[in-house]
N, C-alpha and C positions, 0 to 999 in steps of 0.2 A: 185410787184414781189419780192420774197425773193431770195437772194444768200446765199447758205449754203455750207460749206466745213467742212468735218470731216475726221479724220484718226483713224482707229482702228488697233491695232497690232495683230500679230499672237500670239497664245498661244500654247505652246508645253507641252503635257501631260507627267508628270512623273508617275502618276498613271492613268490608261487608262479608258476611257469611251468606253465600247464595249459590245453591247447587250442592248436591250430595253424591258421595261415592258409595254410600251404604245407607239406603233410605230407612231400613228398619232400626238402625242404631244411630241415625242422625250424624253420620260421619261427613265432615265438610269437604267440599272440593278444593278449598283454599284456606289458608290461615285468615284470621280476622282479629281486629283490635277494637276495643270499646272503651268508653269512658263511663264510669259508674256515677250515678246521681245520688243525691242525699235524701230527698223527701219523696220523690216520685217512686212508687213501688207498691208492694203487697204486704198487708198484715194477715197473718194466719194465727188464729187462736184455736186450740184443740183441747178437748178432754179425752183422755185415753184410759180405758178400762181393760184389764187383762181378761182375755177370752181365748177360746180354742182356735178360732179362725178369724182372719181379718174381716172387719165390716166397717163401712164408711157411710156416715150420714152428714148432711149439711143443714145448718140452722138458718133462721130467718135473715140474718145479715148477709147470707150468701145468695140472696134471691137473684142477684145479677147473673149468677152462673146457671146457664140453662141445663137441661137434662143431658144434652150431648157433652157439655163441658164437665158435668159431674161424673159421667161414665168414663170420660177420658182420664180424670184424676184418679178414680178408683182403679182403673186398669193399670195406670202407671204405678200406683202404690203396690198393687198386687204383684206386678212384674219385678219391682226392685226389692221386695221384702227379703227374699233369701240373700240377695246381693248386699243389702244393707247390713244384715246380721253378720255376714262374712267380713264386711268392711269393719264393723265395730270390733270383731275378734282380732283382726290384724293390728288394731291399735290398743290391744290389751283391755278392751271394754267388754264386759259380759252383756250379751243381749238377753232379753227375756226369753223364757223357754217356749212359749207358744205364740200368741199374737195379741192384737188389741182391737177393741171397738173404738172407733174415732168419731167424735161429735165435733165437726169443724165449722168454724165461722171464718169467713175470709172477706176482706175489704181491700179495695184498691184506692189509691189516691189519684189515679189517672183514669181516663176513659178506657174501657175494655174493647179489645179487638179493633182498635182504631189505628194500628200501626205505631204504637208508642211502647212496644215491647212489654205489654202486660203479661203475656204468656211466659216470658223469661223470668220476670220477677215472681210470678206465681209459682212456677215449678221449682225454682230454687228455694222459695219459702216452704213449699210442701216437703221438699227433701230434708231441709234442716229440721222441720217439725218431726218428721218421721224418724230421724236419727235419735232425737230425744225420746220419742215415744217408745222406741224398741229397745232402749238401753235400760239395764237394771239400775244404773247410777247416772242420773242426769248431770250431776256435778262433774263427773269424770269427762263426759262429752263436752260440756261447756269449757272445761279447763283446756282440753285439746283444741277446741275450736278457737279459743282465745289466742292461740299461737299463730293463727292465720297461716297455717302451713299445710302439711301433708294430708291431714284429715279433710280439710276444706277442699283440697285438690281432688281427693277421692270422691267426696260428695258432689263436687262439680261434675265429675264424669257420670255419676249416677243420674244427676239432675238432667244432664244433656240427653238422656234416653227419653225424657218426656218432652223437652223443648231444647233443641240443640244449643241455642244461644243462652239458655238459662244458666249454664255453668259460668259464663262470664260475670254474672251478677254476684258471684261469691267473692270476687276480688276487686280491690280498689287501690289507687285512683283509676288506673287503667288495667285492662286485662288482655293478654294475648292468648288466643286459642289456636294451637297448631297441632301437628301430628303427635306430639308428645303429651298433650293435655292442656290444662288451663294454668296460666301463670300471671301473678301480679307483676305489673310493669311500673318501675319506680319513676317518679317525676319530682323535680325540685320546684314545682309550681307553688306560688303563693295563693292564698285564698282570696284572690282579687278578681276572680272570674264569676260570671253569672251564666247559667244555662237557661235559655228561653225556649219553651215549646210553643210554637205558633200554630194554633188550632184552626184549621180550615174546615175539617169535618170531624165530628166526635162520635159518629155512629160506626157500627161494624163495617169493615171493608168488604167489598164484594168478592175479592179473590184472596183466599187465606194464604198465609206465608208458606204453609205446607204445599199447597198447590203451585205457588210461585216457584219453589225449589224444583218441582218436577218439570216445569215448563221452560225454565231459562236455558237448559242445555241445548234446546233447539235453535237458539239465537246464533247467528253467524259470528257474533262477537264473543261468544262464550269461550272459544278455544284459547283466547289470550288472557282470560281472567287471572289465573294464578300468577302468570308473569307480571301482569300489571299491578296486582296487589303487592307482590314482593318488591317491586320497584318503588312503590309508594311507601311501603314500610321502611325501606332503607332510607328514604328521604325524610320521613317524619320522626323516626325513632330517636335521633339525637336531639331534636327540638323538644320532644316530650320529656326526655330525661333531664334536659336543661331547664324545663319549666317554661319555655318560650312557646306557648301553645298557639299563639296567633300566627306563628311562622308555618304552621301546618295547613293553613287555610286553603291554598291552591290544590294541594294533593287530596285533601279530604272532600272538598266540593266536587272535584273531578271524579273521585271514586263514587260519590252519591249519584251523580248524573249518569255515570256509566252503568250503574246497577239499573237505573230506570230505563236506560236505553235497551238493556237486556229484556226487560218486560215488554217494551214496545216492539221489539223485533223477534219475539218468541213466536212459536206456532202452537196454538193461536196467540196473537198479540193481545196484550191487556195493558191498562194504565191505571195508576192510583191517583195521579195528580190532576186536580181540576185546573182549568185554564188560569184561574187566579193564583193558585199555588205554584204553577209552572212559571208564571210571570215573575212572582216574588223570588222563586229560586234562581232564575236567570239573573235577576238584579243583585241578589245577595252573593252569588258565586264569584262576582268580580269585585267585591268589597273586602278590602284587606283588614278592616277593623273588627272582623269576627270570623268564626269558623262555622261554615254552613254544612250540615249534613241532613239527609232525608232517609228514613228507614223505609220499609216496605209498607207505605201508607201515604196519606195525603199531607200529613202535617210536617212542618219544618222544624229543625233544631238549629239554634243559633247561640254559640258561645262567644261572649265578648267580655270586656272589662266591666266590673261592677259599677265603676264611675259613669258608664254609658247607659245604665239600665233605664233611667227615665227617658232619655232621648230615644232609645229603641222602642220602648213601650209606646211612645207617641207615634213613631213611624209605623209600627205594626198596626196600631189602631186605625191609621189612615189608609192602610193597604186594602184594596177591594177583596172581599171574601173572608177576611180574618174574623173569626168569632170571638176568640179570647186568647190570652197569652198566659201560660203558666210559668212561674219564676222558680228556678231551682239553682243548685250549685253542685260542684263535684263533692261526692261523699266518701265515706270511709268503709263502705261495704255493709253486709248484712248485720243484723243485731239479733241476739237471742236473750230472752228474759230468764 
């Protein structure tokens, strides 16, 4: 029996993945760019026993994952099992001959289904765990993963079959997802930034991200999405490489507000933002002391200098509707035990 433990972090998109050209395989309608966090994410612990056919069960610490979620994970692992074995072989790693019975415990350090990318961190963690479970030699897998190179890129592609943006969690500090796959984006930033997650609602959102992807093409603004994203990427890529992250503020906040405009002008229209969250977003979008973004949810993300942490904690506490603020920073990608 194998004991496996992995952690995969949340990634927060600065340039958004919204809309698909291939729904079954989660192929994006435009490139996206994300920043990888350090502590917000998903821990997956598994015991793997060799058996003839794959089976999956979840322990008590996975009680947050409802029956629909459990079936989604099992269907995902079933789908990628032959693909995973082929992937291991391509990297000179022998897969096990048959399959595994998995006893899984999974824990998140963030609220689930609240628009904070918990599905991305979850599916990337399940993918990493499964690579280790299906290999004859876990040390060989870890050695290849430690290179943070081609195997991780291949696993990111597999992970994206479960949750498109989950592949971005494989790389840090920034990740670009385009037609050719997932790529780490270099940045000379210093560890002097703090990432603040401003929680307005911590319950499940009413419109899933999957449904949002299906609705946004009906917006009259969707036709310009790819052009707008590419323009913003050209603007912020040099600033990211130079480590001058606050210079990205205008383009990143504009991108976030555009995505939410797609939601509000879709057919049928929908919105994630409460009035309090919208008011806070409008205020932060013109503040050059930080970088605002909003994912497909109610909660706001604010990256600013660490020296400003206490000041912003106080400001957010005073804003109407804010329930709490989670403090994180830019991280180094997933970890495997």
